[in-house]
N, CA, C and O of each residue as an XYZ file, in Angstrom:
804
protein
N       0.843     -1.203      0.000
C       0.000      0.000      0.000
C       0.878      1.253      0.000
O       1.842      1.332      0.760
N       0.551      2.229     -0.845
C       1.307      3.460     -0.902
C       1.220      4.208      0.426
O       0.204      4.150      1.118
N       2.319      4.922      0.776
C       2.388      5.616      2.063
C       1.270      6.631      2.229
O       0.655      6.700      3.293
N       0.990      7.433      1.177
C      -0.037      8.466      1.273
C      -1.403      7.857      1.559
O      -2.182      8.393      2.347
N      -1.683      6.736      0.911
C      -2.956      6.055      1.123
C      -3.042      5.517      2.545
O      -4.082      5.637      3.193
N      -1.969      4.933      3.027
C      -1.948      4.364      4.366
C      -2.170      5.437      5.424
O      -2.908      5.215      6.384
N      -1.533      6.610      5.258
C      -1.681      7.708      6.215
C      -3.128      8.178      6.271
O      -3.683      8.382      7.351
N      -3.734      8.347      5.104
C      -5.132      8.785      5.053
C      -6.049      7.755      5.711
O      -6.959      8.110      6.459
N      -5.798      6.470      5.423
C      -6.667      5.417      5.958
C      -6.580      5.352      7.480
O      -7.573      5.070      8.151
N      -5.391      5.615      8.023
C      -5.197      5.507      9.476
C      -5.644      6.767     10.205
O      -6.293      6.682     11.247
N      -5.297      7.948      9.660
C      -5.512      9.198     10.386
C      -6.784      9.953     10.013
O      -7.414     10.562     10.878
N      -7.167      9.923      8.739
C      -8.261     10.779      8.276
C      -9.587     10.030      8.148
O     -10.619     10.512      8.614
N      -9.564      8.862      7.524
C     -10.812      8.132      7.259
C     -11.677      7.909      8.505
O     -12.888      8.120      8.444
N     -11.083      7.482      9.645
C     -11.936      7.256     10.826
C     -12.644      8.517     11.309
O     -13.754      8.434     11.835
N     -12.023      9.682     11.140
C     -12.623     10.937     11.598
C     -13.846     11.317     10.782
O     -14.720     12.039     11.263
N     -13.910     10.830      9.544
C     -14.973     11.239      8.622
C     -16.067     10.187      8.462
O     -16.907     10.298      7.568
N     -16.064      9.179      9.310
C     -17.052      8.101      9.184
C     -18.485      8.633      9.234
O     -19.322      8.254      8.415
N     -18.758      9.504     10.190
C     -20.128     10.031     10.333
C     -20.512     10.905      9.143
O     -21.675     10.932      8.741
N     -19.533     11.624      8.575
C     -19.797     12.471      7.405
C     -20.135     11.607      6.198
O     -21.030     11.943      5.422
N     -19.428     10.499      6.038
C     -19.697      9.593      4.910
C     -21.106      9.009      5.001
O     -21.805      8.918      3.992
N     -21.520      8.618      6.188
C     -22.854      8.044      6.352
C     -23.938      9.100      6.176
O     -25.043      8.800      5.723
N     -23.614     10.326      6.536
C     -24.544     11.434      6.314
C     -24.777     11.609      4.814
O     -25.913     11.791      4.376
N     -23.705     11.553      4.033
C     -23.820     11.664      2.580
C     -24.608     10.489      2.005
O     -25.448     10.670      1.123
N     -24.339      9.305      2.501
C     -25.032      8.112      2.013
C     -26.548      8.275      2.132
O     -27.288      7.891      1.227
N     -27.001      8.835      3.231
C     -28.432      9.005      3.455
C     -29.049     10.023      2.495
O     -30.267     10.057      2.321
N     -28.205     10.854      1.870
C     -28.696     11.860      0.934
C     -28.788     11.334     -0.498
O     -29.297     12.024     -1.382
N     -28.299     10.119     -0.727
C     -28.274      9.535     -2.071
C     -29.480      8.621     -2.266
O     -29.587      7.609     -1.574
N     -30.387      8.940     -3.178
C     -31.518      8.038     -3.448
C     -31.002      6.692     -3.975
O     -30.084      6.669     -4.794
N     -31.569      5.589     -3.525
C     -31.135      4.264     -3.994
C     -31.158      4.164     -5.514
O     -32.096      4.622     -6.168
N     -30.115      3.559     -6.060
C     -30.038      3.347     -7.502
C     -29.459      4.496     -8.295
O     -29.335      4.396     -9.515
N     -29.098      5.592     -7.632
C     -28.565      6.765     -8.333
C     -27.204      6.480     -8.949
O     -26.450      5.632     -8.473
N     -26.907      7.212    -10.025
C     -25.548      7.211    -10.575
C     -24.800      8.369     -9.921
O     -25.282      9.501     -9.904
N     -23.611      8.071     -9.380
C     -22.880      9.047     -8.566
C     -21.456      9.223     -9.067
O     -20.737      8.249     -9.288
N     -21.063     10.467     -9.241
C     -19.677     10.830     -9.542
C     -19.090     11.479     -8.290
O     -19.648     12.445     -7.770
N     -17.981     10.956     -7.814
C     -17.304     11.576     -6.671
C     -16.003     12.217     -7.123
O     -15.124     11.546     -7.663
N     -15.888     13.510     -6.902
C     -14.661     14.226     -7.222
C     -13.745     14.194     -5.996
O     -14.139     14.607     -4.905
N     -12.528     13.703     -6.187
C     -11.602     13.584     -5.067
C     -11.935     12.348     -4.250
O     -12.241     12.442     -3.061
N     -11.874     11.181     -4.896
C     -12.336      9.942     -4.260
C     -11.374      9.383     -3.220
O     -11.742      8.495     -2.451
N     -10.145      9.894     -3.188
C      -9.215      9.529     -2.117
C      -8.990      8.043     -1.974
O      -8.759      7.343     -2.960
N      -9.058      7.554     -0.732
C      -8.737      6.156     -0.432
C      -9.854      5.185     -0.781
O      -9.672      3.971     -0.687
N     -11.013      5.710     -1.186
C     -12.140      4.840     -1.511
C     -13.055      4.544     -0.341
O     -13.994      3.758     -0.472
N     -12.795      5.162      0.805
C     -13.643      4.934      1.984
C     -15.081      5.352      1.699
O     -16.022      4.640      2.049
N     -15.245      6.508      1.063
C     -16.592      6.989      0.757
C     -17.216      6.163     -0.367
O     -18.422      5.915     -0.367
N     -16.399      5.745     -1.310
C     -16.899      4.902     -2.402
C     -17.511      3.625     -1.849
O     -18.587      3.211     -2.280
N     -16.834      3.002     -0.899
C     -17.335      1.760     -0.305
C     -18.599      2.008      0.505
O     -19.460      1.133      0.593
N     -18.719      3.186      1.093
C     -19.931      3.533      1.834
C     -21.107      3.731      0.887
O     -22.234      3.342      1.195
N     -20.836      4.343     -0.277
C     -21.908      4.659     -1.230
C     -22.251      3.499     -2.166
O     -23.357      3.439     -2.702
N     -21.315      2.591     -2.360
C     -21.479      1.553     -3.388
C     -22.727      0.699     -3.190
O     -23.370      0.301     -4.161
N     -23.067      0.419     -1.944
C     -24.241     -0.392     -1.682
C     -25.546      0.363     -1.882
O     -26.626     -0.228     -1.859
N     -25.440      1.667     -2.077
C     -26.624      2.525     -2.210
C     -26.913      2.899     -3.671
O     -28.065      2.958     -4.101
N     -25.832      3.148     -4.415
C     -26.028      3.665     -5.773
C     -25.931      2.565     -6.825
O     -25.377      1.493     -6.582
N     -26.488      2.862     -8.004
C     -26.445      1.901     -9.093
C     -25.104      1.909     -9.803
O     -24.599      0.867    -10.222
N     -24.536      3.100     -9.933
C     -23.251      3.260    -10.600
C     -22.450      4.322     -9.864
O     -22.983      5.361     -9.472
N     -21.165      4.050     -9.680
C     -20.282      4.995     -8.985
C     -18.996      5.169     -9.791
O     -18.389      4.190    -10.224
N     -18.587      6.423     -9.989
C     -17.301      6.730    -10.613
C     -16.538      7.686     -9.720
O     -17.025      8.771     -9.403
N     -15.343      7.288     -9.313
C     -14.485      8.140     -8.488
C     -13.381      8.753     -9.326
O     -12.713      8.063    -10.095
N     -13.195     10.059     -9.170
C     -12.147     10.791     -9.891
C     -11.138     11.328     -8.887
O     -11.520     11.923     -7.880
N      -9.864     11.122     -9.151
C      -8.832     11.690     -8.288
C      -7.597     12.002     -9.127
O      -7.257     11.269    -10.056
N      -6.937     13.099     -8.781
C      -5.741     13.519     -9.513
C      -4.528     12.670     -9.137
O      -3.573     12.567     -9.908
N      -4.570     12.068     -7.959
C      -3.444     11.280     -7.449
C      -3.591      9.809     -7.848
O      -4.508      9.141     -7.370
N      -2.715      9.291     -8.708
C      -2.843      7.903     -9.161
C      -2.701      6.884     -8.030
O      -3.280      5.800     -8.097
N      -1.936      7.227     -6.993
C      -1.816      6.326     -5.845
C      -3.165      6.140     -5.164
O      -3.505      5.043     -4.722
N      -3.933      7.230     -5.085
C      -5.241      7.170     -4.442
C      -6.242      6.371     -5.274
O      -6.996      5.570     -4.723
N      -6.260      6.576     -6.591
C      -7.206      5.826     -7.420
C      -6.900      4.331     -7.360
O      -7.812      3.505     -7.349
N      -5.622      3.994     -7.321
C      -5.221      2.589     -7.215
C      -5.656      2.014     -5.868
O      -6.176      0.900     -5.795
N      -5.438      2.781     -4.811
C      -5.822      2.371     -3.458
C      -7.328      2.158     -3.369
O      -7.795      1.162     -2.817
N      -8.088      3.114     -3.923
C      -9.551      3.054     -3.853
C     -10.095      1.860     -4.639
O     -10.987      1.154     -4.168
N      -9.559      1.640     -5.829
C     -10.019      0.525     -6.656
C      -9.767     -0.805     -5.957
O     -10.618     -1.694     -5.968
N      -8.602     -0.932     -5.357
C      -8.254     -2.166     -4.631
C      -9.182     -2.361     -3.442
O      -9.628     -3.476     -3.171
N      -9.470     -1.281     -2.737
C     -10.315     -1.348     -1.547
C     -11.724     -1.825     -1.889
O     -12.265     -2.703     -1.218
N     -12.318     -1.244     -2.936
C     -13.680     -1.617     -3.323
C     -13.734     -3.027     -3.898
O     -14.689     -3.765     -3.657
N     -12.715     -3.398     -4.654
C     -12.654     -4.741     -5.214
C     -12.552     -5.779     -4.103
O     -13.184     -6.834     -4.162
N     -11.757     -5.469     -3.102
C     -11.573     -6.378     -1.968
C     -12.873     -6.585     -1.212
O     -13.117     -7.657     -0.660
N     -13.713     -5.543     -1.191
C     -14.996     -5.645     -0.489
C     -16.112     -6.196     -1.382
O     -17.259     -6.314     -0.950
N     -15.768     -6.531     -2.627
C     -16.713     -7.207     -3.501
C     -17.653     -6.316     -4.292
O     -18.634     -6.810     -4.847
N     -17.384     -5.017     -4.360
C     -18.261     -4.122     -5.116
C     -17.914     -4.176     -6.605
O     -16.749     -4.061     -6.984
N     -18.923     -4.350     -7.431
C     -18.716     -4.450     -8.875
C     -19.286     -3.250     -9.628
O     -19.146     -3.160    -10.848
N     -19.928     -2.329     -8.907
C     -20.543     -1.166     -9.565
C     -19.703      0.097     -9.401
O     -20.200      1.201     -9.624
N     -18.434     -0.052     -9.015
C     -17.552      1.105     -8.824
C     -16.436      1.110     -9.865
O     -15.952      0.056    -10.278
N     -16.037      2.309    -10.282
C     -14.903      2.489    -11.186
C     -14.154      3.740    -10.742
O     -14.733      4.634    -10.124
N     -12.875      3.796    -11.058
C     -12.046      4.926    -10.639
C     -11.186      5.377    -11.810
O     -10.720      4.567    -12.611
N     -10.987      6.687    -11.889
C     -10.189      7.242    -12.982
C      -9.282      8.337    -12.451
O      -9.709      9.215    -11.702
N      -8.033      8.265    -12.851
C      -7.066      9.310    -12.521
C      -7.230     10.431    -13.545
O      -6.893     10.256    -14.716
N      -7.749     11.586    -13.108
C      -8.049     12.668    -14.043
C      -8.073     14.013    -13.340
O      -8.203     14.090    -12.118
N      -7.947     15.068    -14.125
C      -8.046     16.438    -13.656
C      -9.524     16.823    -13.645
O     -10.182     16.833    -14.685
N     -10.032     17.137    -12.462
C     -11.454     17.432    -12.322
C     -11.919     18.694    -13.012
O     -13.123     18.915    -13.144
N     -10.996     19.525    -13.455
C     -11.393     20.745    -14.155
C     -11.658     20.501    -15.637
O     -12.070     21.408    -16.360
N     -11.416     19.259    -16.088
C     -11.678     18.916    -17.490
C     -12.153     17.470    -17.566
O     -11.349     16.543    -17.661
N     -13.469     17.291    -17.523
C     -14.064     15.948    -17.559
C     -14.674     15.688    -18.937
O     -15.831     15.282    -19.048
N     -13.890     15.923    -19.971
C     -14.431     15.828    -21.328
C     -14.797     14.406    -21.746
O     -15.391     14.207    -22.806
N     -14.449     13.419    -20.925
C     -14.820     12.036    -21.206
C     -16.206     11.698    -20.620
O     -16.681     10.570    -20.753
N     -16.840     12.676    -19.977
C     -18.172     12.491    -19.407
C     -19.153     13.407    -20.135
O     -18.856     14.583    -20.345
N     -20.308     12.889    -20.518
C     -21.296     13.689    -21.248
C     -22.118     14.555    -20.292
O     -22.121     14.328    -19.082
N     -22.799     15.528    -20.837
C     -23.644     16.427    -20.046
C     -24.712     15.637    -19.296
O     -25.403     14.793    -19.865
N     -24.827     15.940    -17.987
C     -25.845     15.320    -17.133
C     -25.817     13.793    -17.183
O     -26.860     13.147    -17.092
N     -24.641     13.228    -17.325
C     -24.506     11.767    -17.364
C     -24.809     11.148    -15.990
O     -25.247     10.001    -15.897
N     -24.571     11.919    -14.939
C     -24.775     11.408    -13.577
C     -25.940     12.106    -12.882
O     -26.219     13.280    -13.123
N     -26.607     11.358    -12.019
C     -27.679     11.946    -11.213
C     -27.102     12.924    -10.191
O     -27.636     14.013     -9.981
N     -26.002     12.511     -9.562
C     -25.413     13.289     -8.464
C     -23.896     13.332     -8.602
O     -23.265     12.328     -8.934
N     -23.319     14.505     -8.345
C     -21.867     14.656     -8.210
C     -21.583     15.096     -6.777
O     -22.289     15.947     -6.236
N     -20.570     14.528     -6.174
C     -20.203     14.904     -4.810
C     -18.740     15.323     -4.768
O     -17.914     14.851     -5.549
N     -18.445     16.219     -3.839
C     -17.055     16.604     -3.581
C     -16.933     16.897     -2.090
O     -17.633     17.760     -1.561
N     -16.051     16.182     -1.422
C     -15.936     16.249      0.030
C     -14.532     16.684      0.446
O     -13.542     16.039      0.102
N     -14.465     17.770      1.179
C     -13.217     18.277      1.756
C     -12.080     18.359      0.732
O     -10.959     17.919      0.987
N     -12.394     18.921     -0.406
C     -11.388     19.086     -1.456
C     -11.285     20.526     -1.936
O     -10.182     21.006     -2.195
N     -12.409     21.227     -2.061
C     -12.395     22.590     -2.592
C     -11.500     23.514     -1.785
O     -10.835     24.380     -2.352
N     -11.475     23.343     -0.478
C     -10.713     24.272      0.381
C      -9.211     24.208      0.131
O      -8.493     25.160      0.436
N      -8.730     23.100     -0.421
C      -7.282     22.934     -0.606
C      -6.802     23.412     -1.973
O      -5.607     23.352     -2.260
N      -7.717     23.886     -2.820
C      -7.359     24.245     -4.196
C      -7.150     25.734     -4.381
O      -7.539     26.545     -3.541
N      -6.526     26.079     -5.503
C      -6.495     27.471     -5.930
C      -7.892     27.857     -6.378
O      -8.665     27.013     -6.831
N      -8.210     29.132     -6.249
C      -9.577     29.576     -6.509
C     -10.025     29.279     -7.937
O     -11.159     28.847     -8.147
N      -9.167     29.500     -8.908
C      -9.559     29.259    -10.300
C      -9.839     27.775    -10.552
O     -10.681     27.427    -11.379
N      -9.126     26.906     -9.833
C      -9.367     25.462     -9.956
C     -10.720     25.097     -9.369
O     -11.455     24.292     -9.940
N     -11.049     25.691     -8.227
C     -12.374     25.453     -7.622
C     -13.487     25.798     -8.610
O     -14.436     25.035     -8.793
N     -13.349     26.962     -9.239
C     -14.389     27.427    -10.150
C     -14.519     26.499    -11.352
O     -15.630     26.197    -11.790
N     -13.396     26.049    -11.880
C     -13.419     25.154    -13.043
C     -14.058     23.821    -12.682
O     -14.826     23.271    -13.471
N     -13.754     23.300    -11.508
C     -14.311     22.019    -11.073
C     -15.814     22.133    -10.830
O     -16.575     21.256    -11.238
N     -16.242     23.195    -10.174
C     -17.678     23.382     -9.945
C     -18.439     23.489    -11.270
O     -19.555     22.984    -11.398
N     -17.826     24.145    -12.241
C     -18.445     24.275    -13.562
C     -18.612     22.905    -14.215
O     -19.658     22.614    -14.795
N     -17.585     22.069    -14.120
C     -17.649     20.735    -14.706
C     -18.657     19.848    -13.973
O     -19.398     19.099    -14.608
N     -18.689     19.929    -12.652
C     -19.651     19.124    -11.894
C     -21.078     19.521    -12.250
O     -21.963     18.671    -12.339
N     -21.294     20.807    -12.451
C     -22.616     21.293    -12.838
C     -23.007     20.791    -14.232
O     -24.183     20.578    -14.525
N     -21.999     20.609    -15.073
C     -22.266     20.136    -16.431
C     -22.604     18.653    -16.444
O     -23.524     18.236    -17.147
N     -21.875     17.853    -15.679
C     -22.002     16.392    -15.807
C     -23.069     15.780    -14.903
O     -23.424     14.615    -15.084
N     -23.595     16.548    -13.923
C     -24.571     15.985    -12.989
C     -25.795     16.892    -12.827
O     -25.719     18.104    -13.025
N     -26.903     16.285    -12.468
C     -28.143     17.033    -12.258
C     -28.181     17.697    -10.880
O     -28.863     18.702    -10.679
N     -27.446     17.123     -9.949
C     -27.406     17.668     -8.594
C     -25.984     17.542     -8.051
O     -25.290     16.565     -8.334
N     -25.555     18.532     -7.270
C     -24.225     18.512     -6.669
C     -24.374     18.576     -5.151
O     -25.138     19.385     -4.626
N     -23.635     17.713     -4.454
C     -23.576     17.771     -2.995
C     -22.135     18.107     -2.600
O     -21.207     17.344     -2.868
N     -21.974     19.258     -1.961
C     -20.655     19.734     -1.544
C     -20.549     19.625     -0.028
O     -21.402     20.127      0.703
N     -19.494     18.964      0.435
C     -19.236     18.875      1.869
C     -17.827     19.412      2.107
O     -16.841     18.824      1.661
N     -17.748     20.531      2.812
C     -16.435     21.121      3.074
C     -16.507     21.928      4.364
O     -17.553     21.995      5.009
N     -15.399     22.534      4.728
C     -15.336     23.253      6.000
C     -16.315     24.422      6.055
O     -16.540     25.119      5.065
N     -16.880     24.613      7.223
C     -17.680     25.804      7.485
C     -16.765     27.016      7.519
O     -15.572     26.900      7.799
N     -17.328     28.165      7.237
C     -16.568     29.401      7.332
C     -17.471     30.494      7.904
O     -18.522     30.797      7.339
N     -17.048     31.094      9.050
C     -15.826     30.758      9.783
C     -15.971     29.447     10.542
O     -17.080     29.019     10.860
N     -14.841     28.817     10.829
C     -14.848     27.625     11.656
C     -15.226     28.001     13.084
O     -14.916     29.107     13.525
N     -15.883     27.113     13.812
C     -16.240     27.442     15.193
C     -15.008     27.668     16.064
O     -13.968     27.037     15.871
N     -15.144     28.568     17.013
C     -14.057     28.816     17.972
C     -14.179     27.809     19.110
O     -14.623     28.126     20.214
N     -13.773     26.600     18.801
C     -13.901     25.484     19.731
C     -12.669     24.604     19.594
O     -11.799     24.858     18.760
N     -12.603     23.571     20.417
C     -11.491     22.638     20.319
C     -11.477     21.963     18.946
O     -10.417     21.747     18.358
N     -12.681     21.632     18.445
C     -12.775     21.011     17.121
C     -12.270     21.958     16.033
O     -11.585     21.534     15.102
N     -12.612     23.244     16.159
C     -12.147     24.232     15.201
C     -10.648     24.413     15.256
O      -9.987     24.521     14.223
N     -10.110     24.446     16.468
C      -8.655     24.575     16.652
C      -7.932     23.374     16.052
O      -6.908     23.526     15.386
N      -8.472     22.177     16.292
C      -7.870     20.952     15.761
C      -7.855     20.981     14.236
O      -6.864     20.606     13.611
N      -8.961     21.430     13.643
C      -9.061     21.500     12.180
C      -8.027     22.455     11.604
O      -7.342     22.122     10.637
N      -7.910     23.641     12.194
C      -6.920     24.617     11.719
C      -5.507     24.057     11.833
O      -4.672     24.285     10.957
N      -5.242     23.332     12.903
C      -3.912     22.761     13.118
C      -3.589     21.708     12.062
O      -2.483     21.674     11.521
N      -4.578     20.842     11.772
C      -4.388     19.803     10.748
C      -4.096     20.433      9.396
O      -3.214     19.977      8.668
N      -4.846     21.490      9.060
C      -4.646     22.163      7.782
C      -3.269     22.814      7.689
O      -2.660     22.860      6.620
N      -2.795     23.309      8.814
C      -1.499     23.996      8.831
C      -0.346     23.039      8.568
O       0.638     23.406      7.925
N      -0.468     21.809      9.065
C       0.621     20.849      8.893
C       0.483     20.039      7.597
O       1.318     19.183      7.304
N      -0.564     20.309      6.831
C      -0.789     19.566      5.587
C       0.126     20.010      4.456
O       0.169     19.375      3.402
N       0.855     21.094      4.671
C       1.766     21.582      3.640
C       1.455     23.013      3.236
O       0.322     23.475      3.379
N       2.453     23.704      2.738
C       2.326     25.126      2.420
C       1.254     25.403      1.373
O       0.434     26.305      1.547
N       1.254     24.639      0.294
C       0.293     24.870     -0.786
C      -1.134     24.568     -0.318
O      -2.070     25.309     -0.615
N      -1.276     23.472      0.414
C      -2.581     23.091      0.943
C      -3.111     24.173      1.896
O      -4.271     24.578      1.809
N      -2.251     24.625      2.792
C      -2.674     25.626      3.777
C      -2.997     26.960      3.113
O      -3.874     27.693      3.571
N      -2.293     27.269      2.043
C      -2.571     28.492      1.297
C      -3.987     28.443      0.720
O      -4.715     29.435      0.755
N      -4.367     27.277      0.187
C      -5.719     27.099     -0.330
C      -6.754     27.220      0.772
O      -7.796     27.848      0.586
N      -6.469     26.620      1.919
C      -7.377     26.671      3.067
C      -7.595     28.114      3.536
O      -8.725     28.512      3.820
N      -6.527     28.883      3.613
C      -6.641     30.284      4.052
C      -7.452     31.105      3.052
O      -8.283     31.928      3.434
N      -7.198     30.868      1.777
C      -7.953     31.581      0.741
C      -9.438     31.221      0.819
O     -10.303     32.090      0.714
N      -9.717     29.943      1.004
C     -11.100     29.455      1.127
C     -11.802     30.130      2.302
O     -12.950     30.558      2.181
N     -11.118     30.222      3.426
C     -11.703     30.852      4.610
C     -11.887     32.357      4.406
O     -12.897     32.924      4.822
N     -10.919     32.993      3.770
C     -11.023     34.431      3.511
C     -12.180     34.751      2.564
O     -12.773     35.828      2.629
N     -12.487     33.799      1.686
C     -13.610     33.981      0.752
C     -14.937     33.531      1.357
O     -15.969     33.549      0.685
N     -14.909     33.127      2.627
C     -16.095     32.761      3.418
C     -16.751     31.464      2.974
O     -17.970     31.315      3.052
N     -15.934     30.526      2.508
C     -16.395     29.170      2.329
C     -17.287     28.878      1.139
O     -17.188     29.514      0.090
N     -18.170     27.890      1.328
C     -18.946     27.315      0.225
C     -19.938     28.288     -0.409
O     -19.987     28.418     -1.632
N     -20.721     28.962      0.410
C     -21.842     29.744     -0.131
C     -21.425     30.782     -1.173
O     -22.034     30.833     -2.242
N     -20.404     31.619     -0.904
C     -19.970     32.561     -1.941
C     -19.407     31.869     -3.182
O     -19.536     32.380     -4.295
N     -18.780     30.700     -2.987
C     -18.210     29.975     -4.126
C     -19.297     29.529     -5.093
O     -19.172     29.709     -6.304
N     -20.369     28.943     -4.551
C     -21.409     28.451     -5.452
C     -22.161     29.603     -6.113
O     -22.642     29.476     -7.239
N     -22.256     30.715     -5.410
C     -22.888     31.893     -6.001
C     -22.062     32.404     -7.173
O     -22.601     32.740     -8.228
N     -20.745     32.460     -6.976
C     -19.843     32.910     -8.041
C     -19.886     31.956     -9.228
O     -19.728     32.371    -10.376
N     -20.100     30.675     -8.942
C     -20.152     29.667    -10.008
C     -21.506     29.636    -10.716
O     -21.702     28.870    -11.659
N     -22.438     30.472    -10.256
C     -23.754     30.523    -10.880
C     -24.688     29.413    -10.439
O     -25.679     29.125    -11.110
N     -24.373     28.784     -9.304
C     -25.202     27.710     -8.770
C     -26.125     28.247     -7.683
O     -25.865     29.298     -7.097
N     -27.197     27.522     -7.421
C     -28.139     27.912     -6.378
C     -28.281     26.791     -5.367
O     -28.537     25.644     -5.734
N     -28.115     27.119     -4.100
C     -28.253     26.112     -3.048
C     -29.720     25.785     -2.820
O     -30.559     26.680     -2.720
N     -30.021     24.488     -2.737
C     -31.387     24.054     -2.422
C     -31.493     23.615     -0.966
O     -32.594     23.510     -0.425
N     -30.341     23.356     -0.325
C     -30.326     23.046      1.106
C     -28.932     23.263      1.665
O     -27.932     23.107      0.963
N     -28.881     23.626      2.941
C     -27.604     23.820      3.637
C     -27.766     23.391      5.090
O     -28.790     23.658      5.719
N     -26.746     22.727      5.610
C     -26.724     22.416      7.041
C     -25.299     22.136      7.472
O     -24.403     21.982      6.642
N     -25.097     22.071      8.795
C     -23.768     21.819      9.337
C     -23.771     20.551     10.178
O     -24.785     20.179     10.769
N     -22.609     19.894     10.218
C     -22.471     18.668     10.982
C     -21.058     18.597     11.560
O     -20.249     19.498     11.336
N     -20.764     17.538     12.297
C     -19.456     17.303     12.901
C     -19.037     18.494     13.768
O     -17.999     19.115     13.540
N     -19.866     18.792     14.759
C     -19.610     19.882     15.708
C     -19.476     21.238     15.012
O     -18.741     22.112     15.471
N     -20.196     21.400     13.897
C     -20.174     22.665     13.181
C     -18.996     22.852     12.260
O     -18.848     23.914     11.656
N     -18.152     21.844     12.135
C     -16.947     21.934     11.309
C     -17.282     21.838      9.820
O     -16.682     22.532      8.999
N     -18.240     20.978      9.475
C     -18.552     20.683      8.075
C     -19.875     21.303      7.660
O     -20.880     21.179      8.360
N     -19.863     21.978      6.504
C     -21.093     22.480      5.897
C     -21.452     21.574      4.715
O     -20.605     21.252      3.883
N     -22.717     21.175      4.661
C     -23.217     20.350      3.565
C     -24.181     21.193      2.743
O     -25.204     21.652      3.251
N     -23.857     21.389      1.498
C     -24.684     22.207      0.609
C     -25.082     21.402     -0.623
O     -24.241     20.778     -1.270
N     -26.369     21.423     -0.934
C     -26.881     20.760     -2.134
C     -27.264     21.804     -3.161
O     -27.937     22.783     -2.840
N     -26.839     21.598     -4.386
C     -27.184     22.490     -5.498
C     -27.853     21.676     -6.595
O     -27.505     20.517     -6.819
N     -28.816     22.289     -7.277
C     -29.469     21.605     -8.383
C     -30.888     21.229     -8.048
O     -31.629     22.023     -7.468
N     -31.274     20.010     -8.414
C     -32.647     19.578     -8.218
C     -32.983     19.530     -6.727
O     -32.183     19.019     -5.944
N     -34.133     20.044     -6.316
C     -34.535     19.998     -4.905
C     -34.626     18.566     -4.418
O     -34.956     17.651     -5.172
N     -34.315     18.387     -3.096
C     -34.420     17.053     -2.509
C     -35.871     16.723     -2.203
O     -36.166     15.638     -1.703
C-alpha cells in the first residue's frame, strides 16, 4: 500500500465516518454518482451499496489505485475509478450522472481550480452535494484541531485553506459559479457544511 494512502486510511478516514454516512443518506437508492476527489475509496465503499453506478475521480494515481483495490476487496462491482483532472471531464457527457459529490477538497485548491471544477460538476450531474469546512470555523477545540491539521498539511494546501476561509467558504463559491443552493446544514460539531445544489431534494 502506498504511504499516502496508508496515512489517510489511518488518520483521516476514521474521523470522517459520520460524514460519509450522512452523505449516504442523501443519495436516493439506484442513483448514478460521480465523486470528485475519491481519495482512499472509503466513501466509495460507503456509497457503493446505495447507488447503481459509482465513478471516483482523483488527480493522485496512488489514491485511485488504493480506492479501486479497496472496493474490489470488499466485492463491489458497480464502482470504477479514474485518474483525471477534475477541471476537465471531457470524457463524461452532459448530465450523465444523477449526483456529483465533492468532500473536503475545494478548500485545498487554488480559486480558479475550484471554479473550473464546480463548472464541470454542474455540467455532468443534475445535482451537486458539496461537503467542506464551514466558514468561519467554530471557535472550539474542534475548530482549533481542524486549523492545526490544515497547517501541517503543507504550504500549498494551507494556502488554499486560508484563501477558502477568507472567501467565506462554500456559499460565496457556489454563487460565483452561478449555482443555487437548495439546502444547507452543518455537521461534525459545526466543522462541516453540507450544501446541495441543483434539483430539490
